[in-house]
C-alpha positions as CSV (number, residue, x, y, z in Angstrom):
1,X,0.0,0.0,0.0
2,X,1.2,3.5,-0.7
3,X,0.0,7.0,0.4
4,X,-1.5,9.6,-1.9
5,X,1.2,11.7,-3.4
6,X,-0.5,15.0,-3.1
7,X,-2.6,16.2,-0.1
8,X,-5.0,17.9,-2.5
9,X,-5.9,14.5,-4.0
10,X,-7.2,13.2,-0.7
11,X,-9.1,16.5,-0.1
12,X,-10.9,15.9,-3.4
13,X,-11.4,12.2,-2.8
14,X,-13.0,12.8,0.6
15,X,-15.2,15.7,-0.4
16,X,-16.3,14.7,-3.9
17,X,-19.7,13.1,-3.4
18,X,-19.9,14.6,0.1
19,X,-20.8,18.1,-1.0
20,X,-21.1,18.1,-4.8
21,X,-23.1,15.0,-5.3
22,X,-25.0,15.7,-2.1
23,X,-26.0,19.1,-3.5
24,X,-27.2,17.4,-6.7
25,X,-29.2,14.9,-4.6
26,X,-30.7,17.7,-2.5
27,X,-32.6,19.0,-5.5
28,X,-33.8,15.5,-6.4
29,X,-37.5,14.9,-5.8
30,X,-37.2,11.4,-4.3
31,X,-36.9,10.6,-0.6
32,X,-33.9,8.3,-1.0
33,X,-31.8,11.1,-2.6
34,X,-33.0,13.5,0.1
35,X,-32.0,11.0,2.9
36,X,-28.4,10.9,1.4
37,X,-28.2,14.6,1.0
38,X,-29.4,15.2,4.6
39,X,-26.8,12.8,6.0
40,X,-24.0,14.4,4.0
41,X,-25.2,17.9,5.0
42,X,-25.2,16.8,8.6
43,X,-21.7,15.4,8.2
44,X,-20.4,18.7,7.0
45,X,-21.6,20.4,10.2
46,X,-20.1,17.7,12.4
47,X,-16.4,17.2,13.2
48,X,-15.4,14.1,11.2
49,X,-12.4,11.7,11.1
50,X,-12.2,9.8,7.8
51,X,-10.0,6.9,6.8
52,X,-9.8,6.6,3.0
53,X,-8.6,3.8,0.7
54,X,-8.5,4.5,-3.0
55,X,-7.8,2.0,-5.7
56,X,-7.1,3.1,-9.2
57,X,-5.7,1.7,-12.4
58,X,-2.9,4.3,-12.4
59,X,-1.8,4.2,-8.8
60,X,-2.9,0.9,-7.3
61,X,-4.1,1.1,-3.7
62,X,-3.4,4.3,-1.7
63,X,-4.5,5.3,1.8
64,X,-4.8,8.4,3.9
65,X,-6.9,10.0,6.5
66,X,-8.6,13.3,6.9
67,X,-10.2,15.4,9.6
68,X,-12.9,17.9,9.0
69,X,-13.3,20.3,12.0
70,X,-14.1,24.0,12.5
71,X,-15.0,24.4,8.8
72,X,-11.6,23.3,7.6
73,X,-10.3,20.0,6.2
74,X,-7.0,18.5,7.3
75,X,-5.1,15.6,5.7
76,X,-2.5,13.4,7.1
77,X,0.2,12.9,4.5
78,X,3.9,12.1,4.7
79,X,3.7,11.8,8.5
80,X,2.4,15.4,8.9
81,X,-1.1,17.0,9.0
82,X,-1.9,19.5,6.2
83,X,-4.5,22.2,6.3
84,X,-6.7,22.1,3.2
85,X,-9.7,23.8,1.8
86,X,-12.4,25.5,3.9
87,X,-16.0,24.4,3.8
88,X,-16.8,27.6,1.8
89,X,-14.1,26.8,-0.8
90,X,-15.3,23.2,-1.1
91,X,-19.0,24.1,-1.5
92,X,-18.2,26.7,-4.2
93,X,-16.1,24.3,-6.2
94,X,-18.5,21.3,-5.8
95,X,-21.6,23.3,-6.7
96,X,-20.1,23.7,-10.2
97,X,-19.8,19.9,-10.4
98,X,-23.3,19.3,-9.0
99,X,-24.8,21.6,-11.6
100,X,-23.8,19.1,-14.3
101,X,-24.9,15.9,-12.6
102,X,-28.3,14.1,-12.1
103,X,-28.7,11.5,-9.5
104,X,-30.8,8.3,-9.1
105,X,-31.1,6.8,-5.7
106,X,-32.6,3.7,-4.0
107,X,-32.8,2.4,-0.5
108,X,-31.3,-1.1,0.0
109,X,-31.9,-3.5,2.9
110,X,-30.5,-2.3,6.2
111,X,-27.1,-3.6,7.4
112,X,-24.8,-3.1,10.3
113,X,-21.5,-1.4,10.3
114,X,-19.5,-2.9,13.2
115,X,-22.3,-3.0,15.8
116,X,-24.2,0.0,14.5
117,X,-27.5,-0.4,12.7
118,X,-27.3,1.4,9.3
119,X,-29.7,2.4,6.5
120,X,-28.0,1.5,3.2
121,X,-28.5,3.6,0.1
122,X,-27.2,3.5,-3.5
123,X,-26.9,6.5,-5.7
124,X,-25.9,6.7,-9.4
125,X,-24.6,10.1,-10.7
126,X,-24.8,10.7,-14.4
127,X,-23.9,13.6,-16.6
128,X,-26.9,15.9,-17.4
129,X,-25.6,15.9,-21.0
130,X,-26.2,12.1,-21.2
131,X,-28.6,11.2,-18.4
132,X,-29.3,7.7,-19.9
133,X,-25.6,6.9,-20.4
134,X,-23.4,5.0,-18.1
135,X,-23.1,6.2,-14.5
136,X,-20.1,8.5,-13.9
137,X,-20.1,7.4,-10.2
138,X,-21.9,5.0,-8.0
139,X,-22.1,5.6,-4.3
140,X,-23.1,3.1,-1.6
141,X,-23.6,4.9,1.7
142,X,-24.3,3.4,5.1
143,X,-26.1,5.9,7.4
144,X,-26.4,5.4,11.1
145,X,-30.1,4.8,11.9
146,X,-29.6,6.5,15.3
147,X,-27.4,9.5,14.5
148,X,-28.2,10.1,10.8
149,X,-24.5,10.4,9.9
150,X,-22.6,8.4,7.3
151,X,-20.6,5.5,8.7
152,X,-19.1,4.2,5.5
153,X,-19.1,5.1,1.8
154,X,-18.0,3.2,-1.3
155,X,-17.6,5.2,-4.5
156,X,-16.8,3.8,-7.9
157,X,-15.9,6.1,-10.7
158,X,-16.0,5.2,-14.4
159,X,-15.5,6.6,-17.8
160,X,-18.6,5.0,-19.1
161,X,-17.0,1.8,-20.1
162,X,-15.0,0.6,-17.1
163,X,-14.5,1.4,-13.5
164,X,-11.4,3.6,-13.2
165,X,-11.2,4.1,-9.5
166,X,-12.8,3.0,-6.2
167,X,-12.8,4.9,-2.9
168,X,-13.8,3.4,0.4
169,X,-14.2,5.7,3.4
170,X,-15.1,5.0,7.0
171,X,-16.0,7.7,9.5
172,X,-15.9,8.4,13.2
173,X,-17.3,11.4,15.0
174,X,-16.4,11.0,18.7
175,X,-13.8,13.4,20.1
176,X,-12.7,14.8,16.7
177,X,-10.6,17.9,16.9
178,X,-8.5,19.8,14.4
179,X,-4.9,18.5,14.5
180,X,-2.3,20.8,16.1
181,X,0.6,22.0,14.1
182,X,-1.0,21.4,10.7
183,X,0.9,22.8,7.7
184,X,-0.6,24.7,4.9
185,X,-0.5,22.9,1.6
186,X,0.9,24.9,-1.3
187,X,-1.7,23.2,-3.5
188,X,-4.6,24.3,-1.3
189,X,-3.3,27.9,-1.4
190,X,-2.9,27.8,-5.1
191,X,-6.4,26.4,-5.6
192,X,-7.9,29.3,-3.8
193,X,-6.3,32.0,-6.0
C-alpha cells in the first residue's frame, strides 16, 4: 500500500460526493436522494475523522486519513497534517460539479457497520448531458439509523466503459478535533487563488 502523493488528492477524494453530489441529490425529488443529502449535509456540520482507501488503475491502492473540523479539512500525509480547503471553498467548487450531474437513488436493505444499525442507500450520478448513459459514479452509503451520519461510503468512478477508481471511506465522530501544528499545503493555497 502507498499513500496519496499530493494532499490535495485526498481532499478531493474525501469531499467529492460529500458536497457536490449531495447538492445534486438535494434537488432530487425522491426521498432516497434526500436522505443521502441530509446525511451528507449533517456530516459537513459535524467534526469528522475519515479513513480513506483509493484503488485506481494508475496508482494501485493508496491510503490516507482526513479530519474535518471547525470548517476546515485537514489531511495526514507524509507523517504530517496538512491544512486544506475550507468548507466555503469546497462548497463553491463542488456546486459547479453538481450543476452538471443528475442522481438516481434507491434504498437497499438495512445492514450493520460494526455493531451500529445502518440504513443503506445506493446513488448513481450521471452527466446531465447524457442522463441515460453509463453512470459516472456510484455511491453506496451506510447511514447510522440512530445519528443520521454516514458510517461508511464506497464510491466507484467510471469513464462509461469501465471502473477507473474506487474509494472506500469510513468515518468516526467522537472526540474529533483539528490537529495541532497542521501545515498549509501549497496546493490548497494555489487552488484558492
